N, C-alpha and C positions, 0 to 999 in steps of 0.2 A: 502493498500499498504506500509507505512511504516514498519508495523510487517512480510510483507513477506520478506523485506529485510534486517530485522533486524535478522531475524531467519535463515539466511544462514550462512553457514561456509566458509567466504571468505578466510581463510587462505590455503585452498587448493591449490590456484594458485601460493603460494610462497613455496610450500613443494617440495621436490626433486621427480622428474620424475621417473618414473619406471626402465629406463635403467641408470639412474645417470649422464645424459646427461647436466641435467638444471633442471628448475622447469617446473612445467606444465604451466604456463603463457609464459614460453620461447617456449613451445610446440606450444600454441596457436598463437603465434605471428610468428612464423616461417610457420603455417600452411595457415596464412594471407598473409605472403608474398609471398607463392609458389603459392596461390589462385590468387592473383592480378596478378603476373607474368604470369602464364598459361592464364589468361583471356585476359590481353595485349596481348600477344603474338597471339592468337587465333584470337582476333580480326582483327590483323594487316594481318595477313595470310588470313582471309577471304576477307579483304578489297581489297587485291592485286589480288588473285583468281579471285573475284566479277568484279573487274575492268577489268582485262584482259578478260573475257567472255563477259563480257557488250561490250568490244569495238570490239571483235571478232565477235559477232551478229550484229554490226552496217557496218562492211567491206562489199564492194561490192563483188559480186561472189556467189559462193554458196558452195564452201568446206569449207572456214572458219567458216562462219555465220551457216552452218550446224553443225560444231562441237562444237559450242557455245549452239546451240539450243540443240543439244544432250547431252551435260554437263547438261542444265538446267531439260530438260526431266528426265532424268536419278535421278537426286537428288529429283525430286518431286514425281518420282514413289517410290523410296526407302524409302523416309520420310514418303510416304501415306503409305506404304505397313508395316512400323513398327509400325505408331500409330494405323492403321485400326487393325492389328493382335491384340495389346492390348486393344482396344476399343471392337471389334467384339468376341474376344475370352477372356473373364475374367478370365478364368482359366489360360491362358498362363500369363496374369498380376500378379496372385497370386503366380505362381510357381516362376516367376522371382523375386519378393518380397521375399519370402521364401528362395531362392535359395543364395539373396543378405544378407538378415539377417543372414544365417546359416554361409556364410562366415566369416563375419566382427563382429559376436558376440564373446566377449570373452568365453573362457571357462573354 
């Protein structure tokens, strides 16, 4: 374990980034900041929407509970289709991976 960590060049984090806006460590910290901010925002939004849909499904009558049930059903349907497509058609998953790799790989 010690030889693996000692063989790495840790000075790369303190070198200027390719665009000159700071160091690579700063890039990593800004990326972490955005990841946490986006994750917290998504959690809050999901909590609010889920709470509203949950309340809609418990109201008396037919219209509002029907809207809540329709929202839940369409989510289950489209999530199932996406996962099912990648599971049943591994070629689609491979093409998606290849396309993503091609887009985000430096040339």
